[in-house]
C-alpha positions as CSV (number, residue, x, y, z in Angstrom):
1,M,-22.7,-67.2,3.1
2,V,-19.8,-67.1,0.6
3,L,-21.1,-64.0,-1.0
4,L,-21.5,-62.4,2.2
5,Q,-18.0,-63.3,3.3
6,Q,-16.5,-61.7,-0.1
7,K,-18.6,-58.7,0.7
8,M,-17.2,-58.5,4.3
9,K,-13.5,-59.0,3.0
10,K,-13.9,-56.3,0.4
11,K,-15.5,-53.9,2.7
12,Y,-13.5,-54.4,5.7
13,G,-10.7,-56.6,4.8
14,P,-8.1,-53.8,4.3
15,Q,-8.6,-52.6,7.9
16,Y,-7.2,-56.0,9.2
17,E,-4.2,-58.3,8.7
18,E,-6.7,-61.4,8.8
19,L,-10.4,-61.6,8.4
20,S,-12.2,-65.2,8.7
21,P,-15.9,-66.2,9.6
22,L,-16.5,-67.2,13.1
23,L,-19.9,-68.6,13.8
24,E,-22.7,-67.5,11.7
25,Q,-22.8,-63.8,12.7
26,Y,-19.3,-62.8,13.6
27,Y,-15.7,-62.6,12.0
28,L,-12.3,-63.3,13.6
29,A,-10.2,-60.3,12.7
30,K,-6.7,-59.4,13.4
31,R,-5.2,-56.0,13.8
32,N,-1.7,-54.8,14.9
33,G,-0.9,-58.6,15.6
34,K,-3.7,-59.2,18.1
35,Y,-6.9,-61.0,17.6
36,G,-10.6,-59.7,18.2
37,V,-14.0,-60.2,16.9
38,I,-16.3,-58.1,14.8
39,N,-20.0,-58.5,13.8
40,L,-21.4,-57.8,10.5
41,A,-21.4,-54.3,10.8
42,N,-17.7,-54.1,11.9
43,E,-18.5,-53.4,15.5
44,V,-16.0,-54.8,17.8
45,I,-17.5,-57.7,20.0
46,L,-14.3,-58.9,21.6
47,P,-11.5,-56.3,21.8
48,F,-8.2,-56.9,19.9
49,E,-6.2,-58.0,22.9
50,Y,-5.9,-62.0,22.0
51,S,-2.9,-63.9,21.0
52,E,-5.3,-66.6,19.7
53,I,-9.1,-67.3,19.4
54,S,-10.6,-70.5,18.2
55,Y,-14.0,-72.0,18.0
56,K,-14.4,-75.8,19.3
57,K,-16.8,-77.0,17.0
58,E,-17.3,-80.3,18.8
59,A,-18.1,-78.4,21.8
60,D,-19.8,-75.4,20.2
61,F,-18.0,-72.8,22.3
62,V,-15.0,-70.3,21.8
63,V,-11.5,-70.2,23.7
64,A,-9.5,-67.0,23.7
65,N,-6.0,-66.4,25.0
66,K,-5.5,-63.1,25.9
67,V,-1.8,-61.6,25.3
68,G,0.3,-62.1,28.2
69,Q,-1.9,-64.3,30.2
70,T,-1.8,-68.1,31.0
71,E,-5.6,-68.5,31.8
72,Q,-8.0,-68.9,28.7
73,E,-11.5,-67.2,28.4
74,W,-14.4,-69.2,27.4
75,Y,-17.4,-68.0,25.7
76,N,-20.6,-69.6,24.5
77,N,-21.9,-69.5,20.9
78,K,-23.4,-66.1,21.6
79,L,-19.9,-64.8,22.8
80,E,-21.1,-64.5,26.3
81,K,-18.0,-65.0,28.8
82,Q,-18.6,-68.0,30.9
83,L,-15.2,-69.0,32.7
84,N,-11.9,-68.3,33.1
85,G,-9.2,-71.1,33.4
86,I,-7.0,-73.6,31.5
87,I,-8.6,-76.4,29.6
88,S,-6.5,-79.7,30.3
89,E,-8.7,-82.4,28.8
90,M,-11.7,-82.6,26.8
91,D,-13.7,-85.7,25.9
92,T,-16.1,-85.0,23.0
93,Q,-17.9,-88.5,23.1
94,K,-19.0,-87.8,27.0
95,A,-19.2,-84.1,26.1
96,Y,-17.3,-82.8,29.2
97,F,-14.0,-81.0,29.7
98,R,-11.7,-80.8,32.5
99,A,-10.2,-77.3,33.4
100,Y,-8.1,-75.6,35.9
101,V,-10.4,-72.8,37.6
102,N,-9.7,-70.8,40.6
103,G,-6.9,-72.9,41.9
104,E,-8.4,-76.3,41.2
105,Y,-9.5,-78.9,38.5
106,K,-13.1,-78.9,37.8
107,Y,-15.3,-80.5,35.1
108,Y,-18.0,-79.2,33.2
109,N,-20.3,-80.3,30.4
110,F,-20.4,-78.2,27.2
111,K,-23.1,-76.0,28.5
112,F,-20.7,-74.9,31.2
113,E,-22.4,-76.6,33.9
114,E,-20.0,-78.1,36.4
115,K,-20.2,-81.6,37.2
116,P,-18.9,-83.9,39.8
117,S,-16.0,-86.2,38.4
118,Q,-17.9,-89.2,39.1
119,E,-20.2,-88.3,36.1
120,C,-17.3,-87.8,33.7
121,L,-14.8,-90.4,34.8
122,T,-17.1,-93.3,34.5
123,A,-14.3,-95.8,34.3
124,N,-12.6,-94.7,37.6
125,S,-13.4,-96.1,40.9
126,L,-11.6,-93.5,43.1
127,F,-12.0,-89.6,42.7
128,L,-9.7,-86.8,43.3
129,R,-10.9,-84.3,46.2
130,K,-9.6,-81.2,48.1
131,K,-10.3,-80.4,51.6
132,D,-8.7,-77.5,53.8
133,G,-6.0,-77.4,51.1
134,K,-4.9,-81.1,50.9
135,Y,-6.0,-83.6,48.6
136,G,-7.2,-87.1,49.0
137,Y,-9.6,-89.6,47.2
138,V,-13.1,-90.7,47.6
139,N,-15.1,-93.7,46.1
140,K,-18.3,-93.6,44.0
141,Q,-20.4,-93.1,47.1
142,N,-18.1,-90.2,48.2
143,E,-16.5,-91.9,50.9
144,V,-13.1,-91.3,51.9
145,V,-10.6,-94.2,50.9
146,V,-7.5,-91.9,50.8
147,D,-7.2,-89.4,53.3
148,Y,-6.6,-85.6,52.7
149,I,-2.9,-85.7,53.3
150,Y,-1.1,-84.7,49.9
151,E,-0.1,-81.2,49.0
152,D,-0.9,-82.1,45.3
153,A,-2.4,-85.0,43.4
154,K,-3.9,-86.0,39.9
155,E,-6.8,-88.0,39.0
156,F,-6.6,-91.5,38.1
157,N,-5.2,-92.1,34.5
158,Q,-6.7,-94.7,32.1
159,H,-4.0,-97.3,33.4
160,G,-5.3,-97.1,37.0
161,F,-2.7,-95.1,38.6
162,A,-2.7,-91.4,40.1
163,A,0.2,-89.1,40.8
164,I,0.5,-87.8,44.6
165,K,2.7,-85.2,46.1
166,Q,4.0,-84.9,49.7
167,N,6.7,-82.9,51.1
168,G,7.5,-81.5,47.7
169,K,8.2,-84.9,46.0
170,W,5.8,-86.9,43.5
171,G,5.0,-90.6,44.0
172,A,2.0,-92.7,42.7
173,I,-0.9,-94.8,44.1
174,D,-2.8,-97.7,42.5
175,A,-6.6,-97.8,42.1
176,S,-7.0,-99.1,45.6
177,G,-5.3,-96.2,46.9
178,K,-2.0,-98.1,47.9
179,I,1.3,-96.3,47.3
180,I,3.3,-97.9,44.6
181,V,5.9,-95.3,44.4
182,E,6.9,-93.3,47.4
183,P,7.0,-89.6,47.0
184,T,10.6,-89.2,45.9
185,Y,10.5,-87.6,42.5
186,S,11.0,-83.8,41.7
187,L,8.8,-83.5,38.9
188,D,7.3,-79.9,39.3
189,D,9.4,-78.7,35.9
190,K,7.3,-81.4,33.9
191,F,4.5,-80.1,32.0
192,I,2.5,-83.4,32.6
193,I,3.1,-85.5,35.6
194,D,1.6,-89.1,35.2
195,F,2.5,-92.8,36.2
196,I,2.1,-96.2,34.9
197,G,3.0,-98.5,37.8
198,T,6.5,-97.5,38.9
199,W,7.4,-95.5,35.7
200,H,6.9,-91.8,35.4
201,L,6.2,-89.8,32.3
202,A,9.4,-87.8,31.2
203,N,8.7,-85.0,28.8
204,D,11.5,-83.4,26.8
205,I,11.5,-81.4,23.5
206,N,11.7,-84.5,21.2
207,S,10.2,-87.4,23.1
208,Y,7.3,-88.8,25.1
209,Y,8.1,-91.7,27.1
210,Y,8.1,-93.3,30.4
211,T,11.1,-93.8,32.6
212,K,12.2,-94.4,36.3
């Protein structure tokens, strides 16, 4: 394998700004400031239009960020395109990832099979659902516990709290679905919206902490 890499770099390396192995049969290459993927014959497999291409070894798939786009493209280990979206969470122990796809959060195993959140978030008792453009929560039996009244909402975190949005403001509910923070916070400028009790996450350039 090392000898093959040396031959590839000697033969094709001068054409590219970067050249490195990707999986067993491909190479990640950079040309004119953009990344693409070539095979051993120097044939283009993925065009040179990405700002980043990375292999997620623990999940055995490839994530590519196209220049100028927020959504990512995901490929299996044969570089066959599977999904477009944004990965927000990955659990390698339970072998699933959470992603924002087609305007909503969904859960997938590492084979790109969509899974209900109950199968992934095994420690939770309530689960986020969307109906007619509104968000609510169901239990493990898919019975509605929190009605579909929120314009946005998050899954319950490991502390047993979930952020909910109503009339443009954010608040929080506890694991029983009870409101513990009335929707009064303007948090849409935050990269992550999360609550622990009555404290909400405050993100700035240098700090990561919870505040009121």
